[in-house]
FIVO-118521 format. One record per residue (C-alpha): residue number from 1; residue in one letter; x, y, z. Coordinates in steps of 0.25 Angstrom, whole numbers. Last residue first. Layout:
BEGIN
<NUM, A, <X, Y, Z>>
...
This chain:
BEGIN
<391, D, <389, -285, 375>>
<390, R, <400, -290, 366>>
<389, R, <410, -278, 367>>
<388, P, <422, -281, 358>>
<387, L, <434, -284, 366>>
<386, E, <445, -276, 372>>
<385, I, <456, -283, 380>>
<384, S, <463, -281, 394>>
<383, A, <472, -292, 399>>
<382, T, <477, -294, 413>>
<381, A, <488, -303, 417>>
<380, M, <494, -310, 429>>
<379, A, <506, -319, 428>>
<378, M, <512, -329, 438>>
<377, L, <525, -335, 442>>
<376, G, <531, -348, 447>>
<375, E, <538, -354, 459>>
<374, G, <547, -343, 461>>
<373, R, <544, -342, 476>>
<372, G, <538, -328, 474>>
<371, T, <530, -333, 462>>
<370, F, <524, -344, 472>>
<369, G, <521, -334, 482>>
<368, L, <528, -322, 487>>
<367, K, <542, -318, 483>>
<366, E, <538, -304, 480>>
<365, S, <527, -309, 470>>
<364, T, <535, -303, 459>>
<363, T, <531, -294, 447>>
<362, A, <531, -293, 432>>
<361, K, <523, -284, 422>>
<360, V, <519, -286, 408>>
<359, A, <510, -276, 401>>
<358, V, <505, -278, 387>>
<357, R, <497, -268, 378>>
<356, G, <510, -260, 375>>
<355, V, <516, -273, 368>>
<354, T, <505, -271, 357>>
<353, I, <495, -282, 355>>
<352, G, <494, -295, 346>>
<351, C, <493, -304, 359>>
<350, A, <505, -313, 357>>
<349, A, <513, -301, 352>>
<348, A, <509, -292, 364>>
<347, I, <513, -304, 374>>
<346, A, <526, -306, 368>>
<345, A, <530, -291, 368>>
<344, K, <525, -289, 382>>
<343, M, <533, -301, 386>>
<342, A, <546, -296, 379>>
<341, E, <544, -283, 386>>
<340, V, <542, -289, 400>>
<339, H, <555, -298, 399>>
<338, P, <565, -291, 407>>
<337, S, <554, -288, 417>>
<336, I, <550, -303, 420>>
<335, R, <561, -308, 429>>
<334, P, <560, -323, 431>>
<333, A, <557, -324, 442>>
<332, E, <549, -319, 454>>
<331, C, <536, -320, 447>>
<330, V, <523, -312, 444>>
<329, I, <520, -308, 430>>
<328, T, <510, -297, 427>>
<327, L, <503, -296, 413>>
<326, D, <495, -284, 408>>
<325, L, <489, -286, 394>>
<324, N, <482, -274, 387>>
<323, V, <471, -270, 377>>
<322, I, <470, -284, 370>>
<321, R, <460, -283, 358>>
<320, G, <446, -287, 354>>
<319, G, <439, -292, 342>>
<318, R, <436, -305, 348>>
<317, E, <446, -312, 340>>
<316, A, <457, -303, 344>>
<315, V, <454, -306, 359>>
<314, L, <454, -321, 356>>
<313, G, <468, -319, 349>>
<312, A, <474, -313, 362>>
<311, A, <470, -325, 369>>
<310, H, <476, -334, 359>>
<309, K, <489, -326, 358>>
<308, L, <490, -327, 373>>
<307, F, <488, -342, 373>>
<306, V, <499, -344, 362>>
<305, S, <508, -335, 369>>
<304, S, <508, -346, 380>>
<303, S, <518, -353, 372>>
<302, A, <515, -368, 372>>
<301, G, <522, -378, 381>>
<300, K, <511, -387, 382>>
<299, W, <499, -381, 374>>
<298, Q, <498, -392, 364>>
<297, P, <496, -402, 375>>
<296, E, <482, -398, 379>>
<295, S, <480, -399, 394>>
<294, P, <485, -385, 396>>
<293, P, <472, -380, 389>>
<292, F, <474, -369, 379>>
<291, F, <461, -361, 377>>
<290, T, <454, -363, 391>>
<289, G, <468, -365, 398>>
<288, I, <472, -351, 394>>
<287, D, <460, -345, 401>>
<286, G, <445, -343, 398>>
<285, E, <439, -333, 390>>
<284, G, <432, -319, 394>>
<283, L, <441, -312, 384>>
<282, A, <447, -304, 395>>
<281, G, <450, -317, 402>>
<280, Y, <456, -323, 390>>
<279, I, <465, -311, 389>>
<278, A, <470, -313, 404>>
<277, D, <471, -328, 402>>
<276, T, <481, -325, 391>>
<275, L, <489, -315, 399>>
<274, A, <490, -324, 411>>
<273, H, <495, -335, 402>>
<272, L, <505, -326, 395>>
<271, A, <511, -323, 408>>
<270, A, <511, -337, 413>>
<269, D, <519, -342, 402>>
<268, A, <518, -357, 405>>
<267, D, <524, -361, 392>>
<266, S, <512, -370, 390>>
<265, H, <509, -381, 401>>
<264, G, <515, -374, 412>>
<263, K, <527, -372, 421>>
<262, L, <535, -359, 420>>
<261, R, <550, -360, 418>>
<260, H, <562, -360, 428>>
<259, T, <575, -353, 429>>
<258, H, <571, -342, 420>>
<257, P, <573, -337, 405>>
<256, I, <561, -329, 401>>
<255, R, <554, -334, 388>>
<254, V, <543, -323, 384>>
<253, G, <529, -325, 381>>
<252, G, <524, -317, 393>>
<251, L, <532, -327, 402>>
<250, W, <539, -340, 397>>
<249, V, <549, -345, 408>>
<248, A, <563, -350, 406>>
<247, D, <573, -361, 411>>
<246, G, <565, -372, 416>>
<245, A, <561, -379, 429>>
<244, E, <547, -375, 433>>
<243, F, <540, -362, 437>>
<242, P, <525, -361, 441>>
<241, H, <515, -354, 432>>
<240, V, <504, -344, 436>>
<239, D, <494, -337, 427>>
<238, F, <484, -326, 429>>
<237, G, <476, -319, 418>>
<236, T, <466, -307, 419>>
<235, G, <456, -301, 409>>
<234, T, <451, -288, 405>>
<233, R, <440, -284, 395>>
<232, T, <438, -270, 388>>
<231, E, <426, -269, 379>>
<230, M, <425, -265, 365>>
<229, G, <414, -258, 357>>
<228, G, <402, -265, 350>>
<227, G, <399, -253, 341>>
<226, L, <403, -260, 328>>
<225, L, <413, -249, 326>>
<224, R, <419, -252, 339>>
<223, E, <420, -267, 336>>
<222, A, <427, -263, 323>>
<221, R, <437, -254, 330>>
<220, S, <440, -266, 339>>
<219, F, <442, -275, 328>>
<218, D, <451, -265, 320>>
<217, E, <460, -265, 332>>
<216, P, <464, -280, 330>>
<215, L, <469, -276, 316>>
<214, T, <463, -279, 302>>
<213, L, <448, -277, 303>>
<212, K, <444, -268, 291>>
<211, I, <435, -256, 294>>
<210, N, <422, -253, 288>>
<209, R, <418, -243, 299>>
<208, P, <425, -232, 292>>
<207, S, <416, -234, 280>>
<206, G, <418, -235, 265>>
<205, K, <412, -226, 254>>
<204, T, <415, -230, 240>>
<203, L, <427, -229, 231>>
<202, V, <425, -234, 216>>
<201, V, <436, -243, 211>>
<200, P, <438, -242, 196>>
<199, L, <442, -256, 190>>
<198, G, <456, -256, 184>>
<197, A, <461, -270, 189>>
<196, W, <470, -264, 199>>
<195, E, <459, -255, 204>>
<194, A, <450, -267, 206>>
<193, I, <462, -275, 213>>
<192, A, <464, -263, 222>>
<191, A, <449, -263, 225>>
<190, D, <450, -278, 229>>
<189, D, <460, -275, 240>>
<188, T, <474, -277, 244>>
<187, F, <479, -281, 230>>
<186, E, <491, -290, 229>>
<185, A, <500, -288, 217>>
<184, P, <506, -300, 210>>
<183, E, <494, -299, 199>>
<182, K, <487, -312, 195>>
<181, A, <477, -310, 206>>
<180, A, <474, -296, 201>>
<179, R, <468, -302, 188>>
<178, R, <458, -311, 195>>
<177, H, <455, -300, 205>>
<176, A, <452, -290, 194>>
<175, D, <443, -300, 187>>
<174, L, <435, -303, 200>>
<173, I, <434, -288, 202>>
<172, A, <428, -285, 189>>
<171, A, <418, -297, 189>>
<170, F, <413, -293, 203>>
<169, A, <411, -279, 201>>
<168, F, <417, -274, 213>>
<167, G, <415, -269, 228>>
<166, Q, <425, -267, 239>>
<165, P, <419, -271, 252>>
<164, T, <428, -266, 258>>
<163, Q, <437, -254, 262>>
<162, A, <447, -246, 256>>
<161, A, <454, -234, 263>>
<160, F, <454, -221, 255>>
<159, L, <465, -211, 250>>
<158, K, <463, -200, 240>>
<157, R, <460, -189, 251>>
<156, R, <471, -195, 259>>
<155, D, <482, -189, 250>>
<154, E, <494, -197, 254>>
<153, T, <506, -192, 261>>
<152, G, <520, -195, 256>>
<151, S, <533, -201, 259>>
<150, V, <532, -202, 274>>
<149, T, <544, -209, 280>>
<148, R, <546, -223, 286>>
<147, G, <538, -233, 278>>
<146, D, <547, -232, 266>>
<145, E, <538, -225, 256>>
<144, S, <529, -219, 265>>
<143, R, <515, -213, 262>>
<142, K, <507, -206, 272>>
<141, I, <491, -206, 274>>
<140, T, <484, -195, 281>>
<139, D, <472, -202, 288>>
<138, T, <458, -201, 283>>
<137, V, <458, -211, 272>>
<136, P, <444, -211, 266>>
<135, V, <435, -223, 267>>
<134, V, <434, -233, 256>>
<133, P, <424, -243, 249>>
<132, L, <429, -248, 236>>
<131, A, <420, -250, 224>>
<130, A, <423, -258, 211>>
<129, F, <417, -260, 197>>
<128, S, <409, -247, 198>>
<127, S, <394, -242, 195>>
<126, E, <385, -250, 204>>
<125, L, <398, -254, 211>>
<124, A, <398, -241, 219>>
<123, A, <385, -244, 225>>
<122, L, <390, -257, 230>>
<121, V, <402, -251, 237>>
<120, G, <393, -240, 243>>
<119, D, <383, -250, 248>>
<118, I, <394, -259, 255>>
<117, T, <400, -247, 262>>
<116, E, <386, -242, 267>>
<115, A, <382, -257, 271>>
<114, D, <394, -257, 281>>
<113, V, <407, -265, 282>>
<112, L, <410, -268, 297>>
<111, P, <416, -282, 294>>
<110, R, <428, -277, 286>>
<109, A, <437, -288, 289>>
<108, A, <430, -298, 279>>
<107, D, <435, -289, 268>>
<106, Q, <424, -286, 258>>
<105, I, <424, -288, 242>>
<104, L, <410, -284, 236>>
<103, V, <407, -291, 223>>
<102, L, <398, -286, 212>>
<101, D, <391, -292, 201>>
<100, P, <391, -306, 207>>
<99, A, <395, -318, 198>>
<98, L, <391, -329, 208>>
<97, D, <400, -339, 200>>
<96, V, <412, -329, 201>>
<95, M, <410, -328, 216>>
<94, A, <421, -337, 220>>
<93, I, <431, -330, 211>>
<92, L, <428, -317, 219>>
<91, G, <431, -324, 232>>
<90, A, <444, -330, 227>>
<89, L, <448, -317, 222>>
<88, V, <445, -310, 235>>
<87, S, <454, -321, 242>>
<86, G, <465, -319, 233>>
<85, Q, <465, -304, 235>>
<84, R, <464, -306, 250>>
<83, S, <477, -315, 250>>
<82, P, <479, -329, 254>>
<81, A, <466, -334, 247>>
<80, G, <452, -335, 252>>
<79, K, <443, -347, 255>>
<78, I, <428, -346, 251>>
<77, A, <416, -343, 260>>
<76, P, <403, -349, 256>>
<75, L, <394, -338, 250>>
<74, L, <385, -330, 259>>
<73, K, <373, -324, 252>>
<72, A, <363, -334, 258>>
<71, G, <368, -332, 272>>
<70, A, <378, -338, 282>>
<69, L, <389, -335, 291>>
<68, G, <392, -344, 302>>
<67, L, <405, -337, 306>>
<66, G, <411, -351, 310>>
<65, G, <412, -355, 296>>
<64, Y, <422, -343, 293>>
<63, L, <431, -348, 305>>
<62, T, <430, -362, 300>>
<61, T, <434, -358, 286>>
<60, H, <445, -349, 290>>
<59, D, <457, -356, 285>>
<58, R, <455, -353, 270>>
<57, H, <453, -339, 273>>
<56, I, <439, -333, 269>>
<55, V, <432, -327, 257>>
<54, P, <418, -324, 261>>
<53, L, <407, -323, 249>>
<52, V, <395, -315, 251>>
<51, W, <384, -316, 240>>
<50, N, <372, -308, 235>>
<49, V, <374, -294, 242>>
<48, D, <363, -284, 240>>
<47, P, <355, -288, 252>>
<46, R, <367, -285, 262>>
<45, A, <367, -294, 274>>
<44, L, <377, -304, 269>>
<43, F, <386, -292, 267>>
<42, A, <388, -287, 281>>
<41, E, <386, -302, 285>>
<40, V, <400, -306, 279>>
<39, T, <407, -294, 286>>
<38, R, <401, -297, 299>>
<37, A, <404, -312, 298>>
<36, L, <418, -309, 294>>
<35, V, <421, -301, 307>>
<34, P, <415, -311, 316>>
<33, K, <403, -306, 325>>
<32, G, <402, -301, 339>>
<31, G, <406, -287, 336>>
<30, L, <418, -292, 328>>
<29, M, <423, -306, 330>>
<28, R, <434, -312, 323>>
<27, Y, <432, -320, 311>>
<26, Q, <437, -310, 300>>
<25, K, <449, -306, 309>>
<24, P, <455, -320, 308>>
<23, A, <458, -324, 323>>
<22, G, <467, -316, 332>>
<21, G, <474, -303, 327>>
<20, A, <468, -293, 317>>
<19, R, <481, -294, 309>>
<18, E, <479, -308, 306>>
<17, G, <466, -307, 298>>
<16, T, <468, -320, 291>>
<15, G, <462, -316, 278>>
<14, A, <451, -323, 270>>
<13, A, <439, -315, 273>>
<12, V, <436, -307, 261>>
<11, I, <421, -306, 260>>
<10, L, <416, -306, 245>>
<9, V, <403, -300, 243>>
<8, A, <394, -303, 231>>
<7, I, <384, -293, 224>>
<6, T, <375, -296, 213>>
<5, K, <370, -284, 205>>
<4, Q, <355, -280, 205>>
<3, A, <349, -282, 192>>
<2, A, <347, -270, 184>>
<1, M, <332, -265, 182>>
């Protein structure tokens, strides 16, 4: 009886995940568990896998350690390269002494990989050097030479979307990667390197659930696939600042010329402070002072966009999204309406959302109270967010 082949799994987790917003996507929570932990555990749980090797970003050692992953099959993580191709080669070289028969190369950002997809790849490797899980392309695909006009229509019957894990005979893909590293071209996946090296790549059945987390909305979709669902939360914020001698105020991330400026430890942007607290409220967190104490000199004169970006980043880290921000500014002067569109753009940019999800309004207090006397202004805000359901 033939000896069972040894199988190593290389988890590629060396990217920064910037397009997903917030913290590196592989360390963000998904259904109450970090993305990378889900991916690694999917392979550690398989009895036919011998080793699992994560390749991480050089700056993510602490983040990775915080996952608390452990297991007899789990090898110490190694540092990756600036490119995905370089990171995979580093991982393959680290496995040379193990000399596995087969290697599965898996993107950390595909945490919903299922047993059937992995089984299909391994079955194909019994008689092939390389196997690639795919799903058929169902959309009509157009081709354009200039990015403006259609120059052709592809035959979608011949098109497939590639997934991971991509499986290979270890020695063959290591040799292919080493040769490809000497080429000027950058390959987008390991199957492409196998093709370039002349290895026949067999297609296997992928899964529509095996999505890659790239953009913020992918996390919402993944939560729905996990069955956790999303819940809508609402928070409110309120802030007041007095005027003092100066020549401009900061409001909504925009500098507005005025006869005074707003007094405060940071730039005193009451509008962004109210929005920030509204988001913190929707998250069930504290307020700006919790994260950015005014007693700390580093925040003196700081742009309040720093606070707003932090609050928006917390939403992204938890796999959520900002649905809507509604801001009202109350003052007699300066006039707000000429600056509304600029404020909306600044707020949207800080939060990583579209301008259409931001409302900015202004009113007066009809000469009543401290705002009516021109002694200061106030801002009120409401934030609606969606978060993965936890209960």
